[in-house]
mmCIF file of the N, C-alpha and C atoms, coordinates in Angstrom:
data_MODEL
# 
_entry.id   MODEL 
# 
loop_
_atom_site.group_PDB 
_atom_site.id 
_atom_site.type_symbol 
_atom_site.label_atom_id 
_atom_site.label_alt_id 
_atom_site.label_comp_id 
_atom_site.label_asym_id 
_atom_site.label_entity_id 
_atom_site.label_seq_id 
_atom_site.pdbx_PDB_ins_code 
_atom_site.Cartn_x 
_atom_site.Cartn_y 
_atom_site.Cartn_z 
_atom_site.occupancy 
_atom_site.B_iso_or_equiv 
_atom_site.pdbx_formal_charge 
_atom_site.auth_seq_id 
_atom_site.auth_comp_id 
_atom_site.auth_asym_id 
_atom_site.auth_atom_id 
_atom_site.pdbx_PDB_model_num 
ATOM 1   N N  . UNK A 1 1  ? 191.007 76.296  135.452 1.00 0.00 ? 1  UNK A N  1 
ATOM 2   C CA . UNK A 1 1  ? 191.292 77.657  135.046 1.00 0.00 ? 1  UNK A CA 1 
ATOM 3   C C  . UNK A 1 1  ? 192.068 77.607  133.730 1.00 0.00 ? 1  UNK A C  1 
ATOM 4   N N  . UNK A 1 2  ? 191.662 78.449  132.809 1.00 0.00 ? 2  UNK A N  1 
ATOM 5   C CA . UNK A 1 2  ? 192.346 78.484  131.516 1.00 0.00 ? 2  UNK A CA 1 
ATOM 6   C C  . UNK A 1 2  ? 193.692 79.193  131.662 1.00 0.00 ? 2  UNK A C  1 
ATOM 7   N N  . UNK A 1 3  ? 194.613 78.900  130.761 1.00 0.00 ? 3  UNK A N  1 
ATOM 8   C CA . UNK A 1 3  ? 195.911 79.584  130.815 1.00 0.00 ? 3  UNK A CA 1 
ATOM 9   C C  . UNK A 1 3  ? 195.765 81.101  130.690 1.00 0.00 ? 3  UNK A C  1 
ATOM 10  N N  . UNK A 1 4  ? 194.826 81.565  129.869 1.00 0.00 ? 4  UNK A N  1 
ATOM 11  C CA . UNK A 1 4  ? 194.681 83.016  129.716 1.00 0.00 ? 4  UNK A CA 1 
ATOM 12  C C  . UNK A 1 4  ? 194.151 83.652  131.001 1.00 0.00 ? 4  UNK A C  1 
ATOM 13  N N  . UNK A 1 5  ? 193.260 82.952  131.709 1.00 0.00 ? 5  UNK A N  1 
ATOM 14  C CA . UNK A 1 5  ? 192.757 83.474  132.981 1.00 0.00 ? 5  UNK A CA 1 
ATOM 15  C C  . UNK A 1 5  ? 193.888 83.527  134.009 1.00 0.00 ? 5  UNK A C  1 
ATOM 16  N N  . UNK A 1 6  ? 194.707 82.499  134.034 1.00 0.00 ? 6  UNK A N  1 
ATOM 17  C CA . UNK A 1 6  ? 195.840 82.474  134.957 1.00 0.00 ? 6  UNK A CA 1 
ATOM 18  C C  . UNK A 1 6  ? 196.811 83.614  134.636 1.00 0.00 ? 6  UNK A C  1 
ATOM 19  N N  . UNK A 1 7  ? 197.024 83.864  133.361 1.00 0.00 ? 7  UNK A N  1 
ATOM 20  C CA . UNK A 1 7  ? 197.901 84.957  132.958 1.00 0.00 ? 7  UNK A CA 1 
ATOM 21  C C  . UNK A 1 7  ? 197.364 86.311  133.378 1.00 0.00 ? 7  UNK A C  1 
ATOM 22  N N  . UNK A 1 8  ? 196.054 86.495  133.205 1.00 0.00 ? 8  UNK A N  1 
ATOM 23  C CA . UNK A 1 8  ? 195.441 87.757  133.621 1.00 0.00 ? 8  UNK A CA 1 
ATOM 24  C C  . UNK A 1 8  ? 195.584 87.973  135.116 1.00 0.00 ? 8  UNK A C  1 
ATOM 25  N N  . UNK A 1 9  ? 195.346 86.915  135.887 1.00 0.00 ? 9  UNK A N  1 
ATOM 26  C CA . UNK A 1 9  ? 195.475 87.014  137.346 1.00 0.00 ? 9  UNK A CA 1 
ATOM 27  C C  . UNK A 1 9  ? 196.911 87.383  137.723 1.00 0.00 ? 9  UNK A C  1 
ATOM 28  N N  . UNK A 1 10 ? 197.867 86.710  137.099 1.00 0.00 ? 10 UNK A N  1 
ATOM 29  C CA . UNK A 1 10 ? 199.275 87.011  137.378 1.00 0.00 ? 10 UNK A CA 1 
ATOM 30  C C  . UNK A 1 10 ? 199.641 88.438  137.010 1.00 0.00 ? 10 UNK A C  1 
ATOM 31  N N  . UNK A 1 11 ? 199.163 88.899  135.863 1.00 0.00 ? 11 UNK A N  1 
ATOM 32  C CA . UNK A 1 11 ? 199.466 90.266  135.431 1.00 0.00 ? 11 UNK A CA 1 
ATOM 33  C C  . UNK A 1 11 ? 198.866 91.284  136.388 1.00 0.00 ? 11 UNK A C  1 
ATOM 34  N N  . UNK A 1 12 ? 197.607 91.080  136.771 1.00 0.00 ? 12 UNK A N  1 
ATOM 35  C CA . UNK A 1 12 ? 196.968 92.021  137.697 1.00 0.00 ? 12 UNK A CA 1 
ATOM 36  C C  . UNK A 1 12 ? 197.649 92.009  139.061 1.00 0.00 ? 12 UNK A C  1 
ATOM 37  N N  . UNK A 1 13 ? 198.076 90.841  139.491 1.00 0.00 ? 13 UNK A N  1 
ATOM 38  C CA . UNK A 1 13 ? 198.783 90.741  140.771 1.00 0.00 ? 13 UNK A CA 1 
ATOM 39  C C  . UNK A 1 13 ? 200.106 91.500  140.699 1.00 0.00 ? 13 UNK A C  1 
ATOM 40  N N  . UNK A 1 14 ? 200.837 91.287  139.630 1.00 0.00 ? 14 UNK A N  1 
ATOM 41  C CA . UNK A 1 14 ? 202.139 91.946  139.475 1.00 0.00 ? 14 UNK A CA 1 
ATOM 42  C C  . UNK A 1 14 ? 201.982 93.461  139.423 1.00 0.00 ? 14 UNK A C  1 
ATOM 43  N N  . UNK A 1 15 ? 201.069 93.953  138.579 1.00 0.00 ? 15 UNK A N  1 
ATOM 44  C CA . UNK A 1 15 ? 200.914 95.398  138.444 1.00 0.00 ? 15 UNK A CA 1 
ATOM 45  C C  . UNK A 1 15 ? 200.229 96.014  139.663 1.00 0.00 ? 15 UNK A C  1 
ATOM 46  N N  . UNK A 1 16 ? 199.523 95.203  140.424 1.00 0.00 ? 16 UNK A N  1 
ATOM 47  C CA . UNK A 1 16 ? 198.943 95.692  141.662 1.00 0.00 ? 16 UNK A CA 1 
ATOM 48  C C  . UNK A 1 16 ? 199.974 95.939  142.745 1.00 0.00 ? 16 UNK A C  1 
ATOM 49  N N  . UNK A 1 17 ? 201.162 95.421  142.549 1.00 0.00 ? 17 UNK A N  1 
ATOM 50  C CA . UNK A 1 17 ? 202.263 95.600  143.508 1.00 0.00 ? 17 UNK A CA 1 
ATOM 51  C C  . UNK A 1 17 ? 203.340 96.561  142.991 1.00 0.00 ? 17 UNK A C  1 
ATOM 52  N N  . UNK A 1 18 ? 203.098 97.166  141.835 1.00 0.00 ? 18 UNK A N  1 
ATOM 53  C CA . UNK A 1 18 ? 204.119 97.998  141.204 1.00 0.00 ? 18 UNK A CA 1 
ATOM 54  C C  . UNK A 1 18 ? 203.627 99.435  141.081 1.00 0.00 ? 18 UNK A C  1 
ATOM 55  N N  . UNK A 1 19 ? 204.122 100.338 141.925 1.00 0.00 ? 19 UNK A N  1 
ATOM 56  C CA . UNK A 1 19 ? 203.640 101.716 141.866 1.00 0.00 ? 19 UNK A CA 1 
ATOM 57  C C  . UNK A 1 19 ? 204.134 102.495 140.635 1.00 0.00 ? 19 UNK A C  1 
ATOM 58  N N  . UNK A 1 20 ? 205.313 102.187 140.137 1.00 0.00 ? 20 UNK A N  1 
ATOM 59  C CA . UNK A 1 20 ? 205.870 102.920 138.996 1.00 0.00 ? 20 UNK A CA 1 
ATOM 60  C C  . UNK A 1 20 ? 206.066 101.956 137.826 1.00 0.00 ? 20 UNK A C  1 
ATOM 61  N N  . UNK A 1 21 ? 205.059 101.851 136.972 1.00 0.00 ? 21 UNK A N  1 
ATOM 62  C CA . UNK A 1 21 ? 205.120 100.910 135.846 1.00 0.00 ? 21 UNK A CA 1 
ATOM 63  C C  . UNK A 1 21 ? 206.226 101.265 134.862 1.00 0.00 ? 21 UNK A C  1 
ATOM 64  N N  . UNK A 1 22 ? 206.418 102.529 134.642 1.00 0.00 ? 22 UNK A N  1 
ATOM 65  C CA . UNK A 1 22 ? 207.442 102.963 133.703 1.00 0.00 ? 22 UNK A CA 1 
ATOM 66  C C  . UNK A 1 22 ? 208.834 102.510 134.150 1.00 0.00 ? 22 UNK A C  1 
ATOM 67  N N  . UNK A 1 23 ? 209.132 102.675 135.419 1.00 0.00 ? 23 UNK A N  1 
ATOM 68  C CA . UNK A 1 23 ? 210.436 102.248 135.941 1.00 0.00 ? 23 UNK A CA 1 
ATOM 69  C C  . UNK A 1 23 ? 210.571 100.724 135.885 1.00 0.00 ? 23 UNK A C  1 
ATOM 70  N N  . UNK A 1 24 ? 209.465 100.026 136.102 1.00 0.00 ? 24 UNK A N  1 
ATOM 71  C CA . UNK A 1 24 ? 209.515 98.567  136.105 1.00 0.00 ? 24 UNK A CA 1 
ATOM 72  C C  . UNK A 1 24 ? 209.793 97.999  134.714 1.00 0.00 ? 24 UNK A C  1 
ATOM 73  N N  . UNK A 1 25 ? 209.334 98.693  133.670 1.00 0.00 ? 25 UNK A N  1 
ATOM 74  C CA . UNK A 1 25 ? 209.506 98.182  132.307 1.00 0.00 ? 25 UNK A CA 1 
ATOM 75  C C  . UNK A 1 25 ? 210.686 98.818  131.569 1.00 0.00 ? 25 UNK A C  1 
ATOM 76  N N  . UNK A 1 26 ? 211.379 99.741  132.212 1.00 0.00 ? 26 UNK A N  1 
ATOM 77  C CA . UNK A 1 26 ? 212.512 100.419 131.580 1.00 0.00 ? 26 UNK A CA 1 
ATOM 78  C C  . UNK A 1 26 ? 213.605 99.460  131.092 1.00 0.00 ? 26 UNK A C  1 
ATOM 79  N N  . UNK A 1 27 ? 214.026 98.469  131.879 1.00 0.00 ? 27 UNK A N  1 
ATOM 80  C CA . UNK A 1 27 ? 215.065 97.558  131.377 1.00 0.00 ? 27 UNK A CA 1 
ATOM 81  C C  . UNK A 1 27 ? 214.650 96.820  130.099 1.00 0.00 ? 27 UNK A C  1 
ATOM 82  N N  . UNK A 1 28 ? 213.400 96.441  130.002 1.00 0.00 ? 28 UNK A N  1 
ATOM 83  C CA . UNK A 1 28 ? 212.933 95.747  128.797 1.00 0.00 ? 28 UNK A CA 1 
ATOM 84  C C  . UNK A 1 28 ? 212.904 96.691  127.593 1.00 0.00 ? 28 UNK A C  1 
ATOM 85  N N  . UNK A 1 29 ? 212.469 97.919  127.802 1.00 0.00 ? 29 UNK A N  1 
ATOM 86  C CA . UNK A 1 29 ? 212.455 98.894  126.704 1.00 0.00 ? 29 UNK A CA 1 
ATOM 87  C C  . UNK A 1 29 ? 213.870 99.193  126.221 1.00 0.00 ? 29 UNK A C  1 
ATOM 88  N N  . UNK A 1 30 ? 214.798 99.319  127.164 1.00 0.00 ? 30 UNK A N  1 
ATOM 89  C CA . UNK A 1 30 ? 216.195 99.576  126.808 1.00 0.00 ? 30 UNK A CA 1 
ATOM 90  C C  . UNK A 1 30 ? 216.786 98.402  126.016 1.00 0.00 ? 30 UNK A C  1 
ATOM 91  N N  . UNK A 1 31 ? 216.498 97.184  126.450 1.00 0.00 ? 31 UNK A N  1 
ATOM 92  C CA . UNK A 1 31 ? 217.010 95.995  125.762 1.00 0.00 ? 31 UNK A CA 1 
ATOM 93  C C  . UNK A 1 31 ? 216.445 95.898  124.346 1.00 0.00 ? 31 UNK A C  1 
ATOM 94  N N  . UNK A 1 32 ? 215.162 96.199  124.183 1.00 0.00 ? 32 UNK A N  1 
ATOM 95  C CA . UNK A 1 32 ? 214.545 96.129  122.858 1.00 0.00 ? 32 UNK A CA 1 
ATOM 96  C C  . UNK A 1 32 ? 215.154 97.177  121.929 1.00 0.00 ? 32 UNK A C  1 
ATOM 97  N N  . UNK A 1 33 ? 215.342 98.391  122.421 1.00 0.00 ? 33 UNK A N  1 
ATOM 98  C CA . UNK A 1 33 ? 215.943 99.449  121.602 1.00 0.00 ? 33 UNK A CA 1 
ATOM 99  C C  . UNK A 1 33 ? 217.367 99.064  121.208 1.00 0.00 ? 33 UNK A C  1 
ATOM 100 N N  . UNK A 1 34 ? 218.087 98.464  122.126 1.00 0.00 ? 34 UNK A N  1 
ATOM 101 C CA . UNK A 1 34 ? 219.455 98.035  121.851 1.00 0.00 ? 34 UNK A CA 1 
ATOM 102 C C  . UNK A 1 34 ? 219.498 96.945  120.787 1.00 0.00 ? 34 UNK A C  1 
ATOM 103 N N  . UNK A 1 35 ? 218.536 96.045  120.826 1.00 0.00 ? 35 UNK A N  1 
ATOM 104 C CA . UNK A 1 35 ? 218.462 94.953  119.841 1.00 0.00 ? 35 UNK A CA 1 
ATOM 105 C C  . UNK A 1 35 ? 218.327 95.518  118.431 1.00 0.00 ? 35 UNK A C  1 
ATOM 106 N N  . UNK A 1 36 ? 217.410 96.472  118.252 1.00 0.00 ? 36 UNK A N  1 
ATOM 107 C CA . UNK A 1 36 ? 217.209 97.044  116.913 1.00 0.00 ? 36 UNK A CA 1 
ATOM 108 C C  . UNK A 1 36 ? 218.435 97.833  116.478 1.00 0.00 ? 36 UNK A C  1 
ATOM 109 N N  . UNK A 1 37 ? 219.038 98.566  117.386 1.00 0.00 ? 37 UNK A N  1 
ATOM 110 C CA . UNK A 1 37 ? 220.219 99.352  117.054 1.00 0.00 ? 37 UNK A CA 1 
ATOM 111 C C  . UNK A 1 37 ? 221.387 98.439  116.686 1.00 0.00 ? 37 UNK A C  1 
ATOM 112 N N  . UNK A 1 38 ? 221.589 97.365  117.438 1.00 0.00 ? 38 UNK A N  1 
ATOM 113 C CA . UNK A 1 38 ? 222.667 96.420  117.137 1.00 0.00 ? 38 UNK A CA 1 
ATOM 114 C C  . UNK A 1 38 ? 222.481 95.788  115.762 1.00 0.00 ? 38 UNK A C  1 
ATOM 115 N N  . UNK A 1 39 ? 221.228 95.500  115.429 1.00 0.00 ? 39 UNK A N  1 
ATOM 116 C CA . UNK A 1 39 ? 220.927 94.884  114.136 1.00 0.00 ? 39 UNK A CA 1 
ATOM 117 C C  . UNK A 1 39 ? 221.315 95.800  112.979 1.00 0.00 ? 39 UNK A C  1 
ATOM 118 N N  . UNK A 1 40 ? 220.931 97.072  113.049 1.00 0.00 ? 40 UNK A N  1 
ATOM 119 C CA . UNK A 1 40 ? 221.266 97.977  111.947 1.00 0.00 ? 40 UNK A CA 1 
ATOM 120 C C  . UNK A 1 40 ? 222.743 98.361  111.965 1.00 0.00 ? 40 UNK A C  1 
ATOM 121 N N  . UNK A 1 41 ? 223.328 98.455  113.150 1.00 0.00 ? 41 UNK A N  1 
ATOM 122 C CA . UNK A 1 41 ? 224.748 98.793  113.234 1.00 0.00 ? 41 UNK A CA 1 
ATOM 123 C C  . UNK A 1 41 ? 225.610 97.695  112.591 1.00 0.00 ? 41 UNK A C  1 
ATOM 124 N N  . UNK A 1 42 ? 225.198 96.435  112.748 1.00 0.00 ? 42 UNK A N  1 
ATOM 125 C CA . UNK A 1 42 ? 225.937 95.329  112.139 1.00 0.00 ? 42 UNK A CA 1 
ATOM 126 C C  . UNK A 1 42 ? 225.836 95.373  110.613 1.00 0.00 ? 42 UNK A C  1 
ATOM 127 N N  . UNK A 1 43 ? 224.688 95.814  110.128 1.00 0.00 ? 43 UNK A N  1 
ATOM 128 C CA . UNK A 1 43 ? 224.477 95.866  108.680 1.00 0.00 ? 43 UNK A CA 1 
ATOM 129 C C  . UNK A 1 43 ? 225.093 97.112  108.048 1.00 0.00 ? 43 UNK A C  1 
ATOM 130 N N  . UNK A 1 44 ? 225.085 98.228  108.777 1.00 0.00 ? 44 UNK A N  1 
ATOM 131 C CA . UNK A 1 44 ? 225.595 99.508  108.261 1.00 0.00 ? 44 UNK A CA 1 
ATOM 132 C C  . UNK A 1 44 ? 226.580 100.120 109.259 1.00 0.00 ? 44 UNK A C  1 
ATOM 133 N N  . UNK A 1 45 ? 227.773 99.551  109.403 1.00 0.00 ? 45 UNK A N  1 
ATOM 134 C CA . UNK A 1 45 ? 228.700 100.009 110.452 1.00 0.00 ? 45 UNK A CA 1 
ATOM 135 C C  . UNK A 1 45 ? 229.246 101.422 110.242 1.00 0.00 ? 45 UNK A C  1 
ATOM 136 N N  . UNK A 1 46 ? 229.171 101.956 109.037 1.00 0.00 ? 46 UNK A N  1 
ATOM 137 C CA . UNK A 1 46 ? 229.782 103.259 108.761 1.00 0.00 ? 46 UNK A CA 1 
ATOM 138 C C  . UNK A 1 46 ? 228.823 104.435 108.923 1.00 0.00 ? 46 UNK A C  1 
ATOM 139 N N  . UNK A 1 47 ? 227.551 104.186 109.231 1.00 0.00 ? 47 UNK A N  1 
ATOM 140 C CA . UNK A 1 47 ? 226.586 105.275 109.347 1.00 0.00 ? 47 UNK A CA 1 
ATOM 141 C C  . UNK A 1 47 ? 226.661 105.936 110.714 1.00 0.00 ? 47 UNK A C  1 
ATOM 142 N N  . UNK A 1 48 ? 226.250 107.194 110.760 1.00 0.00 ? 48 UNK A N  1 
ATOM 143 C CA . UNK A 1 48 ? 226.256 107.926 112.028 1.00 0.00 ? 48 UNK A CA 1 
ATOM 144 C C  . UNK A 1 48 ? 225.087 107.452 112.908 1.00 0.00 ? 48 UNK A C  1 
ATOM 145 N N  . UNK A 1 49 ? 225.165 107.750 114.195 1.00 0.00 ? 49 UNK A N  1 
ATOM 146 C CA . UNK A 1 49 ? 224.171 107.267 115.157 1.00 0.00 ? 49 UNK A CA 1 
ATOM 147 C C  . UNK A 1 49 ? 222.759 107.770 114.871 1.00 0.00 ? 49 UNK A C  1 
ATOM 148 N N  . UNK A 1 50 ? 222.632 109.008 114.406 1.00 0.00 ? 50 UNK A N  1 
ATOM 149 C CA . UNK A 1 50 ? 221.300 109.552 114.118 1.00 0.00 ? 50 UNK A CA 1 
ATOM 150 C C  . UNK A 1 50 ? 220.622 108.764 112.996 1.00 0.00 ? 50 UNK A C  1 
ATOM 151 N N  . UNK A 1 51 ? 221.375 108.446 111.960 1.00 0.00 ? 51 UNK A N  1 
ATOM 152 C CA . UNK A 1 51 ? 220.823 107.673 110.848 1.00 0.00 ? 51 UNK A CA 1 
ATOM 153 C C  . UNK A 1 51 ? 220.518 106.250 111.290 1.00 0.00 ? 51 UNK A C  1 
ATOM 154 N N  . UNK A 1 52 ? 221.415 105.667 112.073 1.00 0.00 ? 52 UNK A N  1 
ATOM 155 C CA . UNK A 1 52 ? 221.169 104.322 112.596 1.00 0.00 ? 52 UNK A CA 1 
ATOM 156 C C  . UNK A 1 52 ? 219.896 104.285 113.439 1.00 0.00 ? 52 UNK A C  1 
ATOM 157 N N  . UNK A 1 53 ? 219.669 105.327 114.217 1.00 0.00 ? 53 UNK A N  1 
ATOM 158 C CA . UNK A 1 53 ? 218.466 105.389 115.047 1.00 0.00 ? 53 UNK A CA 1 
ATOM 159 C C  . UNK A 1 53 ? 217.208 105.430 114.184 1.00 0.00 ? 53 UNK A C  1 
ATOM 160 N N  . UNK A 1 54 ? 217.243 106.175 113.097 1.00 0.00 ? 54 UNK A N  1 
ATOM 161 C CA . UNK A 1 54 ? 216.102 106.217 112.173 1.00 0.00 ? 54 UNK A CA 1 
ATOM 162 C C  . UNK A 1 54 ? 215.829 104.838 111.577 1.00 0.00 ? 54 UNK A C  1 
ATOM 163 N N  . UNK A 1 55 ? 216.900 104.150 111.175 1.00 0.00 ? 55 UNK A N  1 
ATOM 164 C CA . UNK A 1 55 ? 216.745 102.807 110.611 1.00 0.00 ? 55 UNK A CA 1 
ATOM 165 C C  . UNK A 1 55 ? 216.196 101.836 111.652 1.00 0.00 ? 55 UNK A C  1 
ATOM 166 N N  . UNK A 1 56 ? 216.721 101.910 112.867 1.00 0.00 ? 56 UNK A N  1 
ATOM 167 C CA . UNK A 1 56 ? 216.266 101.023 113.942 1.00 0.00 ? 56 UNK A CA 1 
ATOM 168 C C  . UNK A 1 56 ? 214.798 101.277 114.253 1.00 0.00 ? 56 UNK A C  1 
ATOM 169 N N  . UNK A 1 57 ? 214.392 102.546 114.297 1.00 0.00 ? 57 UNK A N  1 
ATOM 170 C CA . UNK A 1 57 ? 212.992 102.877 114.556 1.00 0.00 ? 57 UNK A CA 1 
ATOM 171 C C  . UNK A 1 57 ? 212.082 102.326 113.464 1.00 0.00 ? 57 UNK A C  1 
ATOM 172 N N  . UNK A 1 58 ? 212.511 102.435 112.226 1.00 0.00 ? 58 UNK A N  1 
ATOM 173 C CA . UNK A 1 58 ? 211.711 101.913 111.117 1.00 0.00 ? 58 UNK A CA 1 
ATOM 174 C C  . UNK A 1 58 ? 211.582 100.393 111.185 1.00 0.00 ? 58 UNK A C  1 
ATOM 175 N N  . UNK A 1 59 ? 212.654 99.725  111.537 1.00 0.00 ? 59 UNK A N  1 
ATOM 176 C CA . UNK A 1 59 ? 212.579 98.262  111.659 1.00 0.00 ? 59 UNK A CA 1 
ATOM 177 C C  . UNK A 1 59 ? 211.657 97.844  112.790 1.00 0.00 ? 59 UNK A C  1 
ATOM 178 N N  . UNK A 1 60 ? 211.710 98.590  113.893 1.00 0.00 ? 60 UNK A N  1 
ATOM 179 C CA . UNK A 1 60 ? 210.814 98.296  115.020 1.00 0.00 ? 60 UNK A CA 1 
ATOM 180 C C  . UNK A 1 60 ? 209.363 98.502  114.602 1.00 0.00 ? 60 UNK A C  1 
ATOM 181 N N  . UNK A 1 61 ? 209.081 99.586  113.907 1.00 0.00 ? 61 UNK A N  1 
ATOM 182 C CA . UNK A 1 61 ? 207.714 99.869  113.466 1.00 0.00 ? 61 UNK A CA 1 
ATOM 183 C C  . UNK A 1 61 ? 207.227 98.818  112.477 1.00 0.00 ? 61 UNK A C  1 
ATOM 184 N N  . UNK A 1 62 ? 208.090 98.385  111.585 1.00 0.00 ? 62 UNK A N  1 
ATOM 185 C CA . UNK A 1 62 ? 207.711 97.330  110.638 1.00 0.00 ? 62 UNK A CA 1 
ATOM 186 C C  . UNK A 1 62 ? 207.389 96.038  111.383 1.00 0.00 ? 62 UNK A C  1 
ATOM 187 N N  . UNK A 1 63 ? 208.201 95.716  112.371 1.00 0.00 ? 63 UNK A N  1 
ATOM 188 C CA . UNK A 1 63 ? 207.976 94.510  113.170 1.00 0.00 ? 63 UNK A CA 1 
ATOM 189 C C  . UNK A 1 63 ? 206.626 94.593  113.890 1.00 0.00 ? 63 UNK A C  1 
ATOM 190 N N  . UNK A 1 64 ? 206.343 95.728  114.506 1.00 0.00 ? 64 UNK A N  1 
ATOM 191 C CA . UNK A 1 64 ? 205.076 95.896  115.217 1.00 0.00 ? 64 UNK A CA 1 
ATOM 192 C C  . UNK A 1 64 ? 203.891 95.848  114.266 1.00 0.00 ? 64 UNK A C  1 
ATOM 193 N N  . UNK A 1 65 ? 204.061 96.382  113.057 1.00 0.00 ? 65 UNK A N  1 
ATOM 194 C CA . UNK A 1 65 ? 202.986 96.324  112.058 1.00 0.00 ? 65 UNK A CA 1 
ATOM 195 C C  . UNK A 1 65 ? 202.708 94.890  111.632 1.00 0.00 ? 65 UNK A C  1 
ATOM 196 N N  . UNK A 1 66 ? 203.771 94.098  111.475 1.00 0.00 ? 66 UNK A N  1 
ATOM 197 C CA . UNK A 1 66 ? 203.576 92.681  111.136 1.00 0.00 ? 66 UNK A CA 1 
ATOM 198 C C  . UNK A 1 66 ? 202.840 91.948  112.253 1.00 0.00 ? 66 UNK A C  1 
ATOM 199 N N  . UNK A 1 67 ? 203.197 92.238  113.487 1.00 0.00 ? 67 UNK A N  1 
ATOM 200 C CA . UNK A 1 67 ? 202.529 91.601  114.618 1.00 0.00 ? 67 UNK A CA 1 
ATOM 201 C C  . UNK A 1 67 ? 201.053 91.994  114.656 1.00 0.00 ? 67 UNK A C  1 
ATOM 202 N N  . UNK A 1 68 ? 200.760 93.253  114.379 1.00 0.00 ? 68 UNK A N  1 
ATOM 203 C CA . UNK A 1 68 ? 199.376 93.738  114.423 1.00 0.00 ? 68 UNK A CA 1 
ATOM 204 C C  . UNK A 1 68 ? 198.501 93.045  113.382 1.00 0.00 ? 68 UNK A C  1 
ATOM 205 N N  . UNK A 1 69 ? 199.099 92.585  112.306 1.00 0.00 ? 69 UNK A N  1 
ATOM 206 C CA . UNK A 1 69 ? 198.331 91.918  111.258 1.00 0.00 ? 69 UNK A CA 1 
ATOM 207 C C  . UNK A 1 69 ? 198.019 90.467  111.575 1.00 0.00 ? 69 UNK A C  1 
ATOM 208 N N  . UNK A 1 70 ? 198.696 89.901  112.559 1.00 0.00 ? 70 UNK A N  1 
ATOM 209 C CA . UNK A 1 70 ? 198.442 88.510  112.916 1.00 0.00 ? 70 UNK A CA 1 
ATOM 210 C C  . UNK A 1 70 ? 197.046 88.381  113.530 1.00 0.00 ? 70 UNK A C  1 
ATOM 211 N N  . UNK A 1 71 ? 196.421 87.249  113.320 1.00 0.00 ? 71 UNK A N  1 
ATOM 212 C CA . UNK A 1 71 ? 195.111 87.065  113.942 1.00 0.00 ? 71 UNK A CA 1 
ATOM 213 C C  . UNK A 1 71 ? 195.248 87.042  115.463 1.00 0.00 ? 71 UNK A C  1 
ATOM 214 N N  . UNK A 1 72 ? 194.199 87.475  116.131 1.00 0.00 ? 72 UNK A N  1 
ATOM 215 C CA . UNK A 1 72 ? 194.257 87.513  117.589 1.00 0.00 ? 72 UNK A CA 1 
ATOM 216 C C  . UNK A 1 72 ? 194.425 86.131  118.178 1.00 0.00 ? 72 UNK A C  1 
ATOM 217 N N  . UNK A 1 73 ? 193.752 85.163  117.633 1.00 0.00 ? 73 UNK A N  1 
ATOM 218 C CA . UNK A 1 73 ? 193.934 83.782  118.071 1.00 0.00 ? 73 UNK A CA 1 
ATOM 219 C C  . UNK A 1 73 ? 193.785 82.894  116.853 1.00 0.00 ? 73 UNK A C  1 
ATOM 220 N N  . UNK A 1 74 ? 194.483 81.798  116.835 1.00 0.00 ? 74 UNK A N  1 
ATOM 221 C CA . UNK A 1 74 ? 194.408 80.920  115.668 1.00 0.00 ? 74 UNK A CA 1 
ATOM 222 C C  . UNK A 1 74 ? 192.975 80.417  115.458 1.00 0.00 ? 74 UNK A C  1 
ATOM 223 N N  . UNK A 1 75 ? 192.595 80.349  114.222 1.00 0.00 ? 75 UNK A N  1 
ATOM 224 C CA . UNK A 1 75 ? 191.278 79.828  113.909 1.00 0.00 ? 75 UNK A CA 1 
ATOM 225 C C  . UNK A 1 75 ? 191.324 78.303  113.940 1.00 0.00 ? 75 UNK A C  1 
ATOM 226 N N  . UNK A 1 76 ? 190.290 77.725  114.443 1.00 0.00 ? 76 UNK A N  1 
ATOM 227 C CA . UNK A 1 76 ? 190.228 76.263  114.483 1.00 0.00 ? 76 UNK A CA 1 
ATOM 228 C C  . UNK A 1 76 ? 189.950 75.734  113.084 1.00 0.00 ? 76 UNK A C  1 
ATOM 229 N N  . UNK A 1 77 ? 190.612 74.651  112.767 1.00 0.00 ? 77 UNK A N  1 
ATOM 230 C CA . UNK A 1 77 ? 190.355 74.008  111.490 1.00 0.00 ? 77 UNK A CA 1 
ATOM 231 C C  . UNK A 1 77 ? 188.988 73.331  111.545 1.00 0.00 ? 77 UNK A C  1 
ATOM 232 N N  . UNK A 1 78 ? 188.297 73.408  110.439 1.00 0.00 ? 78 UNK A N  1 
ATOM 233 C CA . UNK A 1 78 ? 186.996 72.748  110.379 1.00 0.00 ? 78 UNK A CA 1 
ATOM 234 C C  . UNK A 1 78 ? 187.214 71.235  110.424 1.00 0.00 ? 78 UNK A C  1 
ATOM 235 N N  . UNK A 1 79 ? 186.475 70.602  111.281 1.00 0.00 ? 79 UNK A N  1 
ATOM 236 C CA . UNK A 1 79 ? 186.639 69.155  111.459 1.00 0.00 ? 79 UNK A CA 1 
ATOM 237 C C  . UNK A 1 79 ? 185.986 68.368  110.337 1.00 0.00 ? 79 UNK A C  1 
# 
């Protein structure tokens, strides 16, 4: 079995046992939002929370855009 097949099986098994996906992923979403906020707060400690939130959101979006540009799987080098 390939690692990706094993991962798919594990994911389907996990989500097949989870009635509320949103509640199950809430701690991870909260931690990610906190990471971006902490990053901008360290760089701009004097800004208000609303402005910090805008900066954190922009950094998150930039990060996701960079990830989206990555190839889906590495290309094999020609032998």
